[in-house]
N, C-alpha and C positions, 0 to 999 in steps of 0.2 A: 453436801447436797448437788445431785446431779440437775444438768442445767436442761432445759426443753430444745435445748438447738443442740443439734448434732455437727460433731466436728467432721470435716473432711478427711477421709481416710488418705495416706500418702499416694498410694496407687490412683483415688482420684484428683491429684493433682499434679500428676506425676507429667512430664513434657511430652510424653508418646498418647496421650491423650488431651494434647491441646489440637482443635483444629487448625487442619493446615489452610492457608490461604492459596486458593488456585490463581496461576498465573492468568492473566486476562489481556487477551489482545485488543490495542487500543483498535482495532478495527472492527465494524458491527460487522453483524452476520450478512447484511445487505451489501457490505464494501467486497467482503470476500468473495460475494457471489457475483458479483458483479468484475471482479479480477479474475477471477474464474474463468468466466465465460469469456475475458476480454482474449486471455492466453491463447488458446488452440485458433482464431483469426490472425492472430499476431505472429503465430509462427507461421500461418498458411501464407502469409504474407510476406514475410522476410524468404521463405522457398521461391515464392512466385516471380518476386520483383529481382531476385538477384539470378534466377534461370533464365530470366527474358534478358537483365542487363548485360551479363555474361555471354549469350547466348549472339547478342546484337553487336558486343564490343570487344570479344576477344575471339569466341568459339570459328564463327566462319573464317577471319581472318586465317585463326590456325588453319585450320580445314586447307585454305587457297595456298598455305605454305607447303603443308603436307604433302598435297595432290601435284603443285605445281614446280616447287623447289625441292622437295626432296626430304622437308625436317622431316629429321626422325621423332616417331612417334613419342617415344616414350620424352625425350626434350618436349615436345608440343604438351603432354599432359601435365609435366613440371610445372612450363608456363601457366597455362590454364590454373591450375591449383591456385597459384600464386598471386596471380589476378581474382582470385575470389575474393579476399577480406575485402578488395576494393570497393569489390559491387555489394557486398552484405553491406557494407558501413553505407552506402548510398540508397538500400533498402530500410533504413531502421525507420525514418521519418515517413517513407511512403506506407510502412507495414502498420504504423501506428496510425495511420489516418484509415487506413481498410478496416481495420479491428472494430475502432468507436464508431465507424460508421453503419458496420454490419452489424453489429453487436446492439446498439442503443436503436437502431431501427427494425431489429427483430423485437426487441422490449416493447418498442411501439405498437406493432403488429399484432404480438398475442397480447395486448393490453396489460402488460407488465407495469409498463409507467402509470397507464391509470390507476391501476390499485395502490402505486405507490403513493402518486398523488393525491387519492382519497385518504389515505394515511395522515397526511398532513406534510409530506415531506417536499420540499422543493423544488424544483430541477435543478438548482445552483448545486445541492448535497447528493443528488443523482451523479451528477457528472464528476463529483470529487475523485472517484475511483480511476476515472482515466486519466485525468489528471496527475494522480499519483503514481499511474503506469508509464505516462510519457515523461516524467520526471526520471524515474528508474530508466528506462528506455536512453534519455540524454544522456545520464552517467554512462552507461555500456557504450554509446556511438562515440561521446567523447575519449573513454579510455581506449574503445579500438582503434579510433586514428590515430592515438597518439603510439601507441606499443604495437603495434600488428600491422596497421597499413602501409607507414612507411618504409619498413624494413622489409616487406613483400615486394612492395613495388621498385627499390632500388635492387631488390636481387633480381626483380622481372629481368630490368635492366641491363645487370651484369651478366645473365645470360644471351640476351639479344646481342651483346658484343661478342661473348664468347662463338655466337652464330656466324659474327660478321668478319671473324678470324684473329678476333685479340684473345688472349690469354684472359684476361681480366679488367674490369673497368678503374684504372686508376684513382686512388684514393685521393690523389694531390695532383696539381698544377704541373705540368712537367717541364715547360718551356716558355720562356718569354714572360716572367711575372713581371707585373708593372704595378707599382703601388703609389699612391698620389697621396699624400699625407697635408692637410687644410687647418689652416687655424684661425680663428677669429678673431678680427681686426676693428677695431671701432672707426667709423668715418666719419668725416667733418659733419655731418647732420645727426650724427648720434646713433644709428644703426650701425650694427655687426656686419661687416662681408669675409665671408669665405675666402682667404688668399692662398696661395700655393706656399708652402713653408718646407718640404722636404719631398723629392722625388726616386724613388728608389726600382730598380733594376734587375733584374737577376737573370742569366741565359739559361741558364737548366737548374734542376732542382731532382734529388734521387729519393726524398723522402727524408731525408736528416741532412744533407750540405747541400747549399744554394752555390753555384758556379757563377764565375763572370760576372761579377757584381759591380754594378756602378750606383754611386748615393750622389745626387746633386743639393745641398745645405741652401735653402733660400732665406732661413731662419732670422737672417739681417735686412730684409726688405731688398736683398740682393743675393747674386750669388756669393756665399760666402765660402765654401770649400767645394772639394769636387773627391770623394774617394773611388777610388779602385780597389778590387781585390780580386786575387784569383778563385777563392772558397770563402764561403761565413757559414756559421754554425751559431745556433741561439743557444747560450749557456744559460738555462733554467736557474740555476743557484744562484749567478749574480744579475741574473735579470738583464744582460746584457748580449752583445754579440760579439762574438770572435771572429775577428776578420784576420784570412792569413796570406802572405807574399801580396803585398797590395804598395800603394802608393796613397799618399794626403796631398792633394795642390790647396794652398791657401791662398783665395782669390783677394785682389786688392781692390780698391774703391773705384780703383781705374780700369778694372779689369785685368791687371794683370798679373802674372804669379807671383805673391809674395813670398812664400815657402815654399818646400817640396819635401816631406819626410817620406822616407822609405821604411817600410816594417814588414818583419816577417809573421808576428803576430799583435795584432792589436786589439782592445776593448774598445767598443764603441756605444755610448749610451742612446741607441736608436729606439723604435718601438717596435713589439714583436710582431705588430699586424702583418708585414709582408709575409711572413714565416705562416700566419695562420692562412691567408690569401690562398699560399699554395698547398697547405695541409685539409684544407675544407675539402670536401667531397666532390665531386662533380655530380649535384645533385641536383634535382628540379624541386619544387617547392612541397611536390607532392610526394617525395622521396625523403623528406624532413618531418621531425616531431617539433613541437613548438620551441623548444630549448635548443637544438641546432638552428632553427629557423631565425631568433634572437638574434642567435651569436652571427647568422650571416650578417643579418641588420646593422649590426654593430660596427662589422667589417667594409660593408658596403659606402657606411655614412662616413668614415675614416679616408674610405679612397673616394668618395666625391661621385658615386654610380646612383645620379639622379634615377633615369627610367627602371633601371633594376631593381633600385631599391624601392621605387612607388610599385611595382606588378610583386615584391615580394610582401611588402606591406598589407596589401589587398588581399593575397593568401593567407596572410595569416590570420587578417580579420574575419576572414570566410570559413578559416579554420576554427575558430570559436564560435562563430555566429551558426554554422549549418547542424550541429547538432541539436540546438534548441530549436531547430524546425519541428522536433518531434512534440513537443509541447506546444506550437502553433497549431498543428495538423489531429493532435491529441483533443486538445478543446475544440476545436473547428468541428471534427467529425462528431464527437461527443452532441454537441448542440443541434447539428444539422441532424443528424442520426435521429435525436428525439424527437425533430419534425416530420419526421418519413415516414409512411404508413406503407405497410405492403408491399415492401422492397425485397429483391431478392438478393442475392449474393452477385450474380451478372450486372445490375444495377448498379449497386452497392460499388461495385470493381469499375465502373465506368463512372460513376460521379468522382469517384476518389482520382480517375484519371486527369480527368477535366479540373479539378483543384489543383492537382500537383502542375499540370500544364500551368495554369495562370500561376503558381508560386514561382516556379522555375523562369519564367519569363519574364517576371518581374526583379528576379535574380539576376538574370543577363543583362536587361536592362540598366540596372544598379552599377553593375561590374565593371559594364563598358561606360557608363559615364563616370565610374571613379578612375578607368583606366586614360579616359580622355582630360583629369585632373578637373572634374568641373563638381566633384562632390568628394569629403575626406573618406579615405577608406574606411574608417569606421562606419562614418556614417551611410556610406553605400553598403556595407555588408549586413547591416542592422536593420534597416529599411524595410525586407520582406517581411522578417520576424515581427515587427513592431506593430505593421500594418497587418499580418495575418490576426498579431493577438489583439489588436484594436476590432478585426470584422468578427471574430469569435467570442469577444468580451460585448459587442452591440446585440450579437445572436442570442447570447446568454443572457442577456438584460430583459430583452424581447418575452422570450422563452419563460422566463423569472416570475413574468407579470400572472 
């Protein structure tokens, strides 16, 4: 008996006939539209601010050196190209501000924001694409500052060194290497004090071997021994120093020599830090990435260099904080632009310059207070960002009402 329900044929249930699910972007049509509108002014800002910065910061000086001191044009062009990444990195936050301010002020003047608000979309949702773009540019700026800018700046310094008549900038300290090692000793009041435990001096270093070595050991709360050697090499396998052709003077409690030992080769258990100090490149903070900078911090802490250590810690915190200025400027520019009407590109550019001036003025004041030891480095570096986010958040709350 035939059933009234027809059975599907194999062709009807084959996988090829199953409808395929299309990939859907997590961004809405409005998000994609706003992001596409933000990209052209962002690129315009990077080009404009980079050109302005490199003209004021490098080009005029190079032209003067070419005309007055006969600097080869080819070398001047190479220096200019290598300086460009630094100024591009400076331009990222400013370009984000210009892009968001121009784009959202145009939306406001063309009544596009009115249409979006009429559709029930809140302003906080409308500025979300600007925040997404700001976070993307923040990541790009951070990566740029880590991978490209330090290497380019270091290469520029090597080239300037060539111009001054030296073959290359040495990657290590060549003479008079002095290292002071400290250890924490509990005091009578329960607080720990840093006390000198060892003094290391080398007269010369060729990149592998140190010459003219003297080590004073104060680890027993007095001068316990003196080590002199013609040369010394760090033995990475044994993690010890190999000293050659030297003498060990053991000092008694009354200051007299208790024993004198002469050696042709002697392994000594000393920290590797003096070798690190000599091997670290003679780089400024803008020539080091964060890994190299934190390594220098470790060395300076062991060496006891207070002022140099603080300057470096300030610069490290600024390396973390400055890329996030993109987020600050993106939020502020989007909210402020949405409240402006009938503003052209010139007025948007002028407003951007005023906001940038205020931000970097606060940044300079905070940096100065950190150098004066009035604020911790991390607090001073992040005050401008926190202040900017607070202002942007306040404007967003008011605009969202």
